[in-house]
C-alpha positions as a Markdown table, in Angstrom:
| # | Residue | x | y | z |
|---|---|---|---|---|
| 1 | Met | 3.1 | 4.0 | -15.8 |
| 2 | Lys | 2.7 | 1.2 | -12.9 |
| 3 | Leu | -0.6 | 0.2 | -11.4 |
| 4 | Ala | -1.6 | 0.9 | -7.7 |
| 5 | Leu | -3.8 | 0.0 | -5.2 |
| 6 | Gly | -4.2 | 1.9 | -2.2 |
| 7 | Pro | -5.5 | 0.8 | 1.2 |
| 8 | Val | -8.6 | -0.1 | 2.1 |
| 9 | Leu | -10.4 | 2.9 | 3.6 |
| 10 | Tyr | -13.4 | 1.1 | 4.7 |
| 11 | Tyr | -14.0 | -1.1 | 7.8 |
| 12 | Trp | -14.7 | -4.7 | 6.5 |
| 13 | Asp | -14.7 | -7.4 | 9.0 |
| 14 | Arg | -11.1 | -10.0 | 9.2 |
| 15 | Asp | -12.0 | -12.5 | 7.0 |
| 16 | Thr | -13.0 | -9.9 | 4.3 |
| 17 | Met | -10.2 | -8.3 | 4.5 |
| 18 | Leu | -7.8 | -11.7 | 4.6 |
| 19 | Ser | -9.7 | -12.8 | 1.6 |
| 20 | Phe | -9.5 | -9.5 | -0.4 |
| 21 | Tyr | -6.1 | -9.7 | -0.1 |
| 22 | Asp | -5.7 | -13.2 | -1.0 |
| 23 | Glu | -7.4 | -12.4 | -4.0 |
| 24 | Met | -5.2 | -9.3 | -4.4 |
| 25 | Ala | -2.0 | -11.3 | -4.9 |
| 26 | Asp | -2.8 | -12.3 | -8.4 |
| 27 | Ala | -4.5 | -9.3 | -9.4 |
| 28 | Pro | -2.1 | -7.4 | -11.8 |
| 29 | Val | -1.0 | -4.7 | -10.0 |
| 30 | Asp | 2.2 | -3.6 | -9.3 |
| 31 | Ile | 2.1 | -1.6 | -5.6 |
| 32 | Ile | -0.4 | -2.3 | -2.9 |
| 33 | Tyr | -0.9 | -0.2 | 0.2 |
| 34 | Leu | -1.3 | -1.8 | 3.4 |
| 35 | Gly | -2.5 | -0.4 | 7.1 |
| 36 | Glu | -5.4 | 1.6 | 8.5 |
| 37 | Thr | -5.8 | 4.9 | 7.6 |
| 38 | Val | -8.7 | 6.0 | 9.0 |
| 39 | Cys | -9.5 | 5.6 | 12.1 |
| 40 | Ser | -7.5 | 3.9 | 15.2 |
| 41 | Arg | -11.0 | 1.7 | 16.6 |
| 42 | Arg | -10.8 | -0.4 | 13.9 |
| 43 | His | -8.8 | -2.7 | 15.0 |
| 44 | Leu | -9.7 | -6.5 | 13.2 |
| 45 | Leu | -6.4 | -6.3 | 11.8 |
| 46 | Arg | -3.4 | -5.2 | 14.0 |
| 47 | Leu | -0.3 | -3.7 | 12.3 |
| 48 | Gln | 1.6 | -7.2 | 12.9 |
| 49 | Asp | -1.5 | -8.5 | 10.9 |
| 50 | Tyr | -0.7 | -6.3 | 7.8 |
| 51 | Leu | 2.9 | -7.0 | 8.2 |
| 52 | Asp | 2.0 | -10.6 | 7.8 |
| 53 | Met | 0.1 | -10.1 | 4.9 |
| 54 | Ala | 3.1 | -7.7 | 3.3 |
| 55 | Glu | 5.6 | -10.1 | 3.3 |
| 56 | Arg | 2.8 | -12.9 | 1.4 |
| 57 | Leu | 2.1 | -9.9 | -1.1 |
| 58 | Ala | 5.7 | -9.2 | -1.5 |
| 59 | Ala | 6.5 | -13.2 | -2.0 |
| 60 | Ala | 3.9 | -12.9 | -5.2 |
| 61 | Gly | 6.5 | -10.0 | -6.7 |
| 62 | Lys | 4.3 | -6.9 | -5.4 |
| 63 | Glu | 6.0 | -4.0 | -4.0 |
| 64 | Val | 4.2 | -3.5 | -0.6 |
| 65 | Val | 3.8 | 0.4 | 1.1 |
| 66 | Ile | 2.8 | 0.3 | 4.9 |
| 67 | Ser | 0.4 | 3.3 | 5.0 |
| 68 | Thr | 0.0 | 5.6 | 7.9 |
| 69 | Gln | -3.0 | 7.2 | 9.8 |
| 70 | Thr | -4.1 | 10.4 | 8.9 |
| 71 | Leu | -5.3 | 12.0 | 11.8 |
| 72 | Ile | -3.4 | 11.1 | 15.1 |
| 73 | Glu | -5.3 | 11.6 | 18.2 |
| 74 | Ser | -3.8 | 9.4 | 21.1 |
| 75 | Glu | -0.7 | 8.0 | 22.3 |
| 76 | Tyr | -1.7 | 4.7 | 21.2 |
| 77 | Asp | -1.7 | 6.0 | 17.7 |
| 78 | Val | 1.7 | 7.5 | 18.1 |
| 79 | Lys | 3.4 | 4.1 | 19.1 |
| 80 | Thr | 1.9 | 2.2 | 16.1 |
| 81 | Leu | 3.2 | 5.8 | 13.8 |
| 82 | Arg | 6.4 | 4.7 | 15.5 |
| 83 | Lys | 6.3 | 1.0 | 15.1 |
| 84 | Ile | 5.2 | 1.6 | 11.3 |
| 85 | Ala | 8.3 | 3.8 | 10.9 |
| 86 | Glu | 10.9 | 1.6 | 12.3 |
| 87 | Asn | 9.7 | -1.3 | 10.0 |
| 88 | Glu | 13.0 | -2.3 | 8.2 |
| 89 | Asn | 11.1 | -4.5 | 5.2 |
| 90 | Phe | 8.8 | -2.4 | 3.4 |
| 91 | Arg | 8.5 | 1.3 | 2.5 |
| 92 | Val | 6.0 | 4.0 | 4.2 |
| 93 | Glu | 3.8 | 6.3 | 3.0 |
| 94 | Ala | 3.9 | 9.3 | 5.5 |
| 95 | Asn | -0.1 | 10.4 | 5.5 |
| 96 | Asp | 1.1 | 13.1 | 8.0 |
| 97 | Met | 4.0 | 15.1 | 9.2 |
| 98 | Gly | 4.6 | 13.3 | 12.0 |
| 99 | Ala | 5.5 | 10.2 | 9.9 |
| 100 | Val | 7.3 | 12.3 | 8.0 |
| 101 | Arg | 9.6 | 14.1 | 11.0 |
| 102 | Leu | 9.9 | 10.2 | 12.0 |
| 103 | Leu | 10.8 | 9.0 | 8.6 |
| 104 | Ala | 13.2 | 12.0 | 7.3 |
| 105 | Asn | 16.7 | 11.3 | 6.2 |
| 106 | Lys | 16.5 | 7.2 | 7.5 |
| 107 | Met | 14.7 | 5.6 | 4.5 |
| 108 | Pro | 13.2 | 6.6 | 1.1 |
| 109 | Phe | 9.3 | 7.2 | 1.6 |
| 110 | Val | 5.9 | 8.2 | 0.3 |
| 111 | Ala | 4.6 | 11.6 | 0.7 |
| 112 | Gly | 0.8 | 10.5 | 1.0 |
| 113 | Ser | -1.8 | 13.2 | -0.8 |
| 114 | Thr | -3.2 | 14.5 | 3.0 |
| 115 | Leu | 0.7 | 15.8 | 2.8 |
| 116 | Asn | -0.5 | 18.8 | 0.5 |
| 117 | Ile | 1.7 | 19.5 | -1.7 |
| 118 | Phe | 0.5 | 22.1 | -4.4 |
| 119 | Asn | 4.0 | 24.0 | -5.2 |
| 120 | Pro | 7.3 | 22.7 | -6.3 |
| 121 | Gln | 8.8 | 23.9 | -3.1 |
| 122 | Thr | 7.2 | 21.8 | -1.3 |
| 123 | Leu | 7.9 | 18.8 | -3.2 |
| 124 | Asp | 11.7 | 19.4 | -3.4 |
| 125 | Leu | 11.7 | 19.8 | 0.3 |
| 126 | Leu | 10.0 | 16.8 | 1.3 |
| 127 | Ala | 12.0 | 14.8 | -1.4 |
| 128 | Gly | 15.4 | 16.2 | 0.3 |
| 129 | Leu | 13.7 | 14.2 | 3.5 |
| 130 | Gly | 13.6 | 11.3 | 1.3 |
| 131 | Ala | 10.3 | 11.2 | -0.7 |
| 132 | Ser | 10.9 | 9.1 | -2.9 |
| 133 | Arg | 7.5 | 8.9 | -4.6 |
| 134 | Trp | 4.5 | 11.8 | -3.8 |
| 135 | Val | 0.7 | 11.1 | -4.2 |
| 136 | Met | -0.7 | 14.7 | -5.4 |
| 137 | Pro | -3.6 | 15.7 | -3.6 |
| 138 | Val | -6.7 | 14.8 | -5.0 |
| 139 | Glu | -8.3 | 18.1 | -5.8 |
| 140 | Met | -5.1 | 19.3 | -8.0 |
| 141 | Ser | -5.8 | 19.9 | -11.3 |
| 142 | Arg | -3.9 | 18.7 | -14.2 |
| 143 | Glu | -2.7 | 22.2 | -15.2 |
| 144 | Ala | -1.5 | 22.8 | -11.3 |
| 145 | Leu | 0.3 | 18.6 | -11.9 |
| 146 | Ala | 2.2 | 20.0 | -14.7 |
| 147 | Ser | 3.7 | 23.0 | -13.0 |
| 148 | Val | 4.5 | 21.7 | -10.5 |
| 149 | Leu | 6.5 | 18.9 | -12.5 |
| 150 | Arg | 8.3 | 21.5 | -14.6 |
| 151 | Asn | 9.5 | 23.6 | -12.1 |
| 152 | Arg | 10.7 | 20.9 | -9.5 |
| 153 | Gln | 14.2 | 20.1 | -8.8 |
| 154 | Ser | 13.9 | 17.1 | -7.6 |
| 155 | Gly | 13.3 | 13.4 | -9.5 |
| 156 | Ser | 10.6 | 12.2 | -7.1 |
| 157 | Glu | 8.4 | 9.6 | -8.8 |
| 158 | Thr | 4.4 | 11.4 | -9.2 |
| 159 | Glu | 1.1 | 9.1 | -8.2 |
| 160 | Val | -1.9 | 10.1 | -9.0 |
| 161 | Phe | -5.2 | 8.7 | -7.0 |
| 162 | Ala | -7.3 | 7.5 | -10.3 |
| 163 | Tyr | -10.2 | 5.7 | -8.9 |
| 164 | Gly | -12.4 | 5.7 | -6.4 |
| 165 | Arg | -14.7 | 8.0 | -3.8 |
| 166 | Leu | -12.3 | 11.0 | -3.2 |
| 167 | Pro | -11.2 | 11.4 | 0.6 |
| 168 | Leu | -12.0 | 15.0 | 1.0 |
| 169 | Ala | -11.7 | 15.9 | 4.7 |
| 170 | Phe | -10.6 | 13.8 | 8.2 |
| 171 | Ser | -12.4 | 15.5 | 11.9 |
| 172 | Ala | -11.8 | 14.6 | 14.9 |
| 173 | Arg | -15.7 | 13.9 | 14.9 |
| 174 | Cys | -17.1 | 10.5 | 13.7 |
| 175 | Phe | -20.1 | 11.2 | 11.6 |
| 176 | Thr | -21.2 | 7.6 | 11.3 |
| 177 | Ala | -21.4 | 7.4 | 14.7 |
| 178 | Arg | -23.5 | 10.7 | 14.6 |
| 179 | His | -26.1 | 9.4 | 12.4 |
| 180 | His | -26.9 | 6.4 | 15.0 |
| 181 | Asn | -27.0 | 9.1 | 18.1 |
| 182 | Leu | -24.1 | 7.5 | 19.4 |
| 183 | Gln | -20.9 | 8.7 | 20.8 |
| 184 | Lys | -17.7 | 7.9 | 19.1 |
| 185 | Asp | -15.7 | 6.3 | 21.9 |
| 186 | Asp | -18.7 | 4.1 | 21.9 |
| 187 | Cys | -19.8 | 3.9 | 18.1 |
| 188 | Gln | -20.8 | -0.1 | 18.2 |
| 189 | Phe | -18.5 | -0.1 | 15.2 |
| 190 | Lys | -21.3 | 1.1 | 13.0 |
| 191 | Cys | -18.8 | 1.7 | 10.1 |
| 192 | Leu | -18.9 | -2.4 | 9.6 |
| 193 | Asp | -22.4 | -1.6 | 8.3 |
| 194 | Tyr | -21.5 | 0.6 | 5.2 |
| 195 | Glu | -19.1 | -1.4 | 3.1 |
| 196 | Asp | -18.4 | 1.2 | 0.4 |
| 197 | Gly | -19.5 | 4.1 | 3.2 |
| 198 | Leu | -22.9 | 5.9 | 3.9 |
| 199 | Ala | -24.4 | 7.7 | 1.6 |
| 200 | Leu | -26.2 | 10.8 | 2.2 |
| 201 | Lys | -28.4 | 12.8 | 0.0 |
| 202 | Thr | -29.5 | 16.2 | -0.6 |
| 203 | Arg | -33.3 | 17.3 | 0.1 |
| 204 | Glu | -33.9 | 17.0 | -3.8 |
| 205 | Gly | -32.6 | 13.6 | -3.3 |
| 206 | Gln | -28.9 | 14.4 | -5.4 |
| 207 | Pro | -25.9 | 12.1 | -4.0 |
| 208 | Phe | -24.0 | 14.9 | -1.7 |
| 209 | Leu | -21.1 | 12.8 | 0.5 |
| 210 | Thr | -20.2 | 9.7 | 1.6 |
| 211 | Leu | -19.6 | 9.3 | 5.7 |
| 212 | Asn | -16.7 | 6.7 | 6.5 |
| 213 | Gly | -16.5 | 7.5 | 10.1 |
| 214 | Ile | -13.8 | 10.2 | 10.8 |
| 215 | Gln | -13.6 | 10.6 | 7.2 |
| 216 | Thr | -15.7 | 12.7 | 4.6 |
| 217 | Gln | -15.7 | 11.4 | 0.9 |
| 218 | Ser | -17.0 | 12.6 | -2.3 |
| 219 | Ala | -20.6 | 10.5 | -3.1 |
| 220 | Leu | -19.6 | 10.3 | -6.6 |
| 221 | Val | -16.6 | 8.0 | -7.6 |
| 222 | His | -13.5 | 9.9 | -8.9 |
| 223 | Asn | -12.6 | 8.2 | -12.2 |
| 224 | Leu | -9.5 | 9.1 | -14.5 |
| 225 | Ile | -9.8 | 5.7 | -16.7 |
| 226 | Gly | -10.6 | 7.8 | -19.6 |
| 227 | Glu | -7.8 | 10.0 | -19.2 |
| 228 | Leu | -5.2 | 7.3 | -19.1 |
| 229 | Asp | -3.3 | 8.8 | -22.4 |
| 230 | Thr | -3.5 | 12.1 | -20.6 |
| 231 | Leu | -1.9 | 11.1 | -17.5 |
| 232 | Gln | 1.0 | 9.1 | -19.5 |
| 233 | Asp | 1.3 | 12.7 | -21.6 |
| 234 | Ala | 1.4 | 14.2 | -18.1 |
| 235 | Gly | 4.6 | 12.4 | -16.8 |
| 236 | Ile | 2.6 | 10.2 | -14.1 |
| 237 | Asp | 4.1 | 7.2 | -13.0 |
| 238 | Val | 2.0 | 5.2 | -10.9 |
| 239 | Val | -2.1 | 5.6 | -10.5 |
| 240 | Arg | -3.7 | 4.4 | -7.7 |
| 241 | Val | -6.9 | 2.7 | -7.6 |
| 242 | Ser | -9.2 | 3.0 | -3.8 |
| 243 | Pro | -10.2 | -0.4 | -3.5 |
| 244 | Gln | -14.5 | -0.9 | -3.0 |
| 245 | Ala | -16.1 | -3.6 | -1.7 |
| 246 | His | -17.0 | -5.4 | -4.5 |
| 247 | His | -15.4 | -5.6 | -8.4 |
| 248 | Thr | -12.0 | -4.4 | -7.6 |
| 249 | Gly | -9.8 | -7.1 | -9.3 |
| 250 | Glu | -12.2 | -6.3 | -12.4 |
| 251 | Ile | -11.7 | -2.6 | -12.2 |
| 252 | Leu | -8.0 | -3.0 | -11.8 |
| 253 | Arg | -8.2 | -5.4 | -15.0 |
| 254 | Leu | -9.7 | -2.9 | -16.9 |
| 255 | Phe | -7.2 | -0.1 | -15.7 |
| 256 | Arg | -4.3 | -2.7 | -16.7 |
| 257 | Glu | -5.5 | -2.9 | -20.2 |
| 258 | Gly | -6.1 | 0.7 | -20.5 |
| 259 | Met | -2.6 | 1.3 | -19.8 |
| 260 | Glu | -1.5 | -1.6 | -22.3 |
| 261 | Gln | -3.8 | 0.2 | -24.6 |
| 262 | Arg | -5.4 | -3.4 | -25.2 |
| 263 | Leu | -8.2 | -1.4 | -24.4 |
| 264 | Thr | -9.3 | 2.4 | -25.7 |
| 265 | Ser | -10.5 | 5.1 | -23.1 |
| 266 | Ala | -13.8 | 5.1 | -24.7 |
| 267 | Gln | -13.7 | 1.0 | -24.2 |
| 268 | Ala | -12.4 | 0.9 | -20.7 |
| 269 | Leu | -14.9 | 3.8 | -19.6 |
| 270 | Ala | -17.8 | 2.1 | -20.8 |
| 271 | Gln | -16.7 | -1.2 | -19.5 |
| 272 | Ile | -16.1 | 0.4 | -15.7 |
| 273 | Glu | -19.3 | 1.9 | -15.9 |
| 274 | Gly | -21.6 | -1.5 | -14.4 |
| 275 | Leu | -18.7 | -2.0 | -11.9 |
| 276 | Met | -19.1 | 1.4 | -9.9 |
| 277 | Pro | -21.1 | 2.0 | -6.7 |
| 278 | Ala | -22.2 | 5.2 | -7.8 |
| 279 | Ala | -21.7 | 7.4 | -11.2 |
| 280 | Ser | -18.2 | 9.1 | -12.2 |
| 281 | Cys | -16.5 | 12.6 | -11.4 |
| 282 | Asn | -13.1 | 14.3 | -12.3 |
| 283 | Gly | -14.1 | 17.4 | -12.3 |
| 284 | Tyr | -10.6 | 17.8 | -10.1 |
| 285 | Trp | -8.8 | 16.8 | -12.8 |
| 286 | His | -9.6 | 19.2 | -15.5 |
| 287 | Gly | -10.0 | 22.5 | -12.8 |
| 288 | Lys | -14.1 | 22.3 | -12.8 |
| 289 | Pro | -15.9 | 21.3 | -9.9 |
| 290 | Gly | -15.2 | 17.9 | -8.1 |
| 291 | Leu | -18.6 | 16.4 | -9.0 |
| 292 | Asp | -18.3 | 17.5 | -12.8 |
| 293 | Phe | -17.6 | 14.3 | -15.4 |
| 294 | Ile | -16.2 | 15.6 | -18.3 |
| 295 | Arg | -15.3 | 12.9 | -21.5 |
| 296 | Asn | -11.9 | 12.9 | -22.6 |
| 297 | Asn | -13.2 | 12.4 | -26.5 |
| 298 | Pro | -16.7 | 12.7 | -26.2 |
| 299 | Leu | -16.7 | 11.9 | -29.9 |
| 300 | Ala | -15.3 | 8.2 | -29.2 |
| 301 | Thr | -17.4 | 5.2 | -29.7 |
| 302 | Val | -16.8 | 2.0 | -28.3 |
C-alpha cells in the first residue's frame, strides 16, 4: 500500500501553509494532494502557489495530485477549475462532475470521494473516462467496498480516507460565518481562527459536529490505523491521511511504521491517540454509525 496526504481542508495563513509543505517534503508519504477544495474565498494561496509547491514536492520524490474544489459556485471557480484541468504536469483529483467532464478522455485523473461511487457500474464508467484511481466515499463500509471491488471490470487503484475528521456535507451557506452573525460574502475570514475547525457540542455537552466554513465535518476523528491489516486484505492500494494543525508528520510516521509492520495495530493506535485533536471513530468502516469506535482486536496488548 501507498501512503497519501490529502489536501489541507482548513484555512491556515500563508506562512503556515508554506512551512507545512516544506516539512511534508521530508515526510514518509508517497502521494501529496494539493489545492483548495472547500471555499474559493480562501485565497491566501493562489493556484500558481500550489503549482509551485507541487514542483518542489515532485522534486523531493513525491507524487503530486492537484485537487479541485468540491462545490463550484461562481464563474471564478469555473475558470480556476479549467486551469487545473489544463495543467500538463500533474494528475488531478476531480471532486465534482464538472471536473470529470473537463478531464474525461484527456488525461488520467483521481475520482474523489465526493463523486459518491457506491457501485461497480459507476466505478467502471468513470474508469472508462480516465479515472486511474478512485477514493471510496467515507460512509462506505468494508463489506460494501468488497462488493464493488469483486464485481468491477476496471482496474483503477482504490484509495481509502483513513485518518481525519470526516467531510460529511457541503452547503452554499457558510456556517462559520453564521456562527459569528456574519454574511457569507462578508465572513471576515473567520475560518482563520479555527485551525482544526469549529467544534460543536450538543446541549448535553457531547461532541456533535465540526464547522469548517461551508463544509460540515464529524466531531470525532475517523481513524483506521488499527485496521491496516484489514485494509491490506481488502485490496486497498492507497490510504489517505487528512492534515491537521499539529502532529501531522508524526501521524504519517505511525501510519508508515504500521504499514511496514514495524508497529502492531495496537501499538500504532496507542501511540496516535495522544496526537489527535479529538477521540477516534471508525463506525462507517464496520457498517455501524459513524461515531462508533470498534477495535480491530480488543484482546491485543501493546
